[in-house]
N, C-alpha and C positions, 0 to 999 in steps of 0.2 A: 600869840594866840594860844588858847588852851583847847586841846582836842580830847574829847572823851570817848572811850571805848567800853561800853557796858557789855556784860555777859548777855548772850542771846537767850531769849525766853521761850521761843517757839518750840513746841514739842518735837523732839528728834533733830533739832538744828545743831549741827556739829561745827559749822563754820564760825569764823571770827572776822570782824571787819578789817583789821589790820594785822599784818605779820611783823615780827621784830625787825626785819630788814627795812621795812617802810617806816616803822617807828623811828629807827636810827636816822633815816634821811630827814624826817620831819623835825626831830630834835636838833640835828645839825643845821637845819635851816632856821633855827631860833624858836621853834614852837615847844610848848609843854604838852606832853601826852600823858593822860590819866587813863590807866587800864584797870578795870575792875578785876580783882583777884579771881582767878578761875575762868576768865573770859576765853582763854585759849585751850582749856582742858579738852573739849571735844575734838579739836584739831591737833591734839597731842603737843601743844606748845605750852611749856611751863611758864609760870610767872617770872621765874629767874631770867628767862631769855628776853622778855620784855624789859625787865629792869636793866639787863646788860646793854640793851639798845638805847637806854636813857629814859624809859618811861617811868612814871611814878605809879606804883601799884596802890589802888584805893580799895577800901573794904566794901563799899556799897555802890549800887547802881545810881543812887542819888548823887553821889560825888562825881561820877562819870557824867551824869546828865547835867551837872552844874557847869560844864565847860562851855566855851563860846560856840563850839561846833561839836556835834555828836555824830559818830559814824557807827552804823549798825546795819543789820540785815533787814528783812521785811516784816518782822513780827510787829503786831499792833500795840502790845502792852509793854510799858517800860519796866 
C-alpha cells in the first residue's frame, strides 16, 4: 500500500502527520511511504531523516495525494 504525507498548508501549522520512526515501521511492514519534500520542516525534521527511514521524497503535494492512503492534519485545502 502507498501512503502519502503531504506538507501541511494551514497557516501556522508546524506538525507533520508521520515521524521518521513511524515511517520506518510502515516501510518494514511492506508499505511504500511518499513524503512531500519539506513536510517535516516545521517540526524540525529534515527530508533526509524520512529517506533514512525508507520514505521516498516527492516534490509535490499531488504526488503525495496520489497514494492509496493520505495522512495529514486538519487543514481543508490540499
